[in-house]
C-alpha positions, 0 to 999 in steps of 0.5 A: 648565434644571438637570438631575440628575447621573447616575452611570453606574458599575455595581457587580458582583453574583454570577452563577449560576456564582459569578463576578461580573457587572454589573447595569444598575441598580447605581450604588452605591445600596443596594437592598432585597430584593424583600420589603422593597421590596414591603412598604414600597410596599404600606404607602405605598399604604395610607397615602395612602388613610388620610391622604386619606380622613381629610382628606376626612372632616374637610373634610366635618365643616367643611362640616356645621358651616358649614351649622349641621348636626350634626357627627358626628365631632369630631377632637381637632385638626382642623388636624393633617391640614392643615399649613401650606403653605410658599409657596416650595415649595407643600409642608408647612412641617413634614412629618408623620412616620408616628409622628405620624400613627399616634398621631393616628389612635389618639387619634381612632379612637373618633370615626371609628367614629361614621361607620360608613360611613367606618370600615367602608370604611377599617378595614383601612387604619387598623389597618395604620397601627400596624404601619407606625409600627413599621417606617417612618421616612418623613415625609409632605411633601404630600398633594394632594387639591385641598381636597375637589375629587373630580375630581382625582387624589389623591397624596402625597409623602414622603421616607425619609431612612433608605432615601434615597427620595423617594416619590410615591404615588397613591390608588386608586379612592375617589370617583365621578371615580375610577370614571369614569376606571376605566371608560373602557377604550378604548385611545387613541393617546397621546404620553407626555412624554419618550417617543418611542414612540407607544403606545395607553393606557387612555383614563381613566388617561391623561386623569386624569394628563395632562389639565389640572389644574383645581385648579392652573389656577384657582390659577395661571391656567396653560394647560398644567399637568397633574398629571404636570407639577405633581408633577414640579416637586415631585420635581425639587426634592426630589431636588435637595435630597436628593442621592443619593436615588432616586425610588420611585413606587407606588399601589394599583389605579387608583393603580397604573395612574397610578404606572406611567404616571408612572414611565415618563415620569419615568425618561425625564426628564433632570431625574431621576436613574435608575433610577426604581423603580415598585412597583405594587400590584393594577394593572389593564392600562394599555396595548397591546403598544407600551406594553409595548415602551416599558417594556421598553426603559426597563428594558433601558436601566437607566432603570426598575425595575418590580415589579408586585405582583398577587394571584391571584384579584384581578379588578382585577389581571387586567382589562380584558383588552381594550377595547370594540373587542377590542384586547388590553391587555398587562401590564408589569414584573416580576410578583410574583404572590401566590398564594392558599392552595394547592389545597384548602388543602394548602399556604400562600400562595406567590409566583411571578414572571413576566416577558414572554418568548418565545412559550412563556413568553407561552403559560404566562403566558396560561394562568395569568393567564386572566381567568376563572380569576383572579377571585372570583365573590362580591362579598365575595371580590372586595373582600377579594382586592383590599384592601391588607390581603390583599396584605400578608398574602400577601406576608408568607406568602412573606417568607422566600423573597422576602428572598433575592431582589433585583430587580436580579439577577432582571432580569439573569436574565430579560433574559439568557434571554427564553425562561425560563418564570418560574412556580413548580412549585407553580402548574404542579402545581396547574394539572396537577391541575385539568386531570387532575381535569377530564379524569377528570370528563369521562371518568366522564360520558362512560362513563355517557352513554347 
């Protein structure tokens, strides 16, 4: 089996004291700042929703027409979202550029508004496309939604020739099968491909990515094909055809959990040039402490860069904290926590960082990430806090700060000092004010109690 050549050379970065030091991830590839890496992957996560949901809408219109029923939405070019497949690569013969997709959406926006349910559910994603058109050079090479089969993982493949990235992005929860995967929260023992460690993982997420790909099984009469392996075939070929490119993996919500699993397994493959970069958006918990240990080992070995973007008060990003047997989940990666407007609106949204550390750091993280303190109790707020639109808004609010930070150097800082408590003074101050206010209220009630 042919493998990718790996260049183990490391470039030097400035250290805190003005000298030079080596980052375990640097091999001559030019990485963006934290803001640009997070922004591009939030956009990619939003894009896979848009494309897959539009393809699904067009597919349903075809079904209505075949039954002789009234077609609600008439696209000006129904075949646009389903380009011809190259039989040799099983990808599109001609990729779709972001500009072409944005223009197509713009031309058909009024038609899509006729399906109120679809438009209301996808309005934010559709509107974000016009902004993405201005700043992205990506080319979409393939979207796998299994021709309307709602029992399969939906993902997209794209390539960014300017940034030299091959990108795989998983769609989040949309259909009934996605919901069934979400609610299977039991931690179950699993052996991941290319990984030696035995870990316990969210049953639904593991089964969704590693159980048999029923669509591919029907097509190729294979017995051991799963989504992970079928995607890896594409990734291997794309990296082989684009020397010097890096693999980026992303997704939102359920897609973020699948991206986490895929990225770790891909980073351990001798067919993939490392490091692999995972930028997950609104990821729920995926596994136990052994899962966290496996991810951290890959990070320390320079195989995996993992940026986990999470909104404070996003209930999905803070759950489930434990399974039905009360076995605890553990989050992974460098957590970019996007805070809401400051206490009583005293200051705008801001960002802070967390990374697994010693007991004191873990206690601080636990206090800040308590499930009950990080969820919106009104349905409208839950959906808003979890949306890609809100993630993009909060990220942009911290743009100036995040443009000065680079993930590689942050890893060196945190891995060098595991006792570090990477939360911001603003969040600590906010917590202190809340505790003080609660204490005052208790004191007043106590003084008036008879």
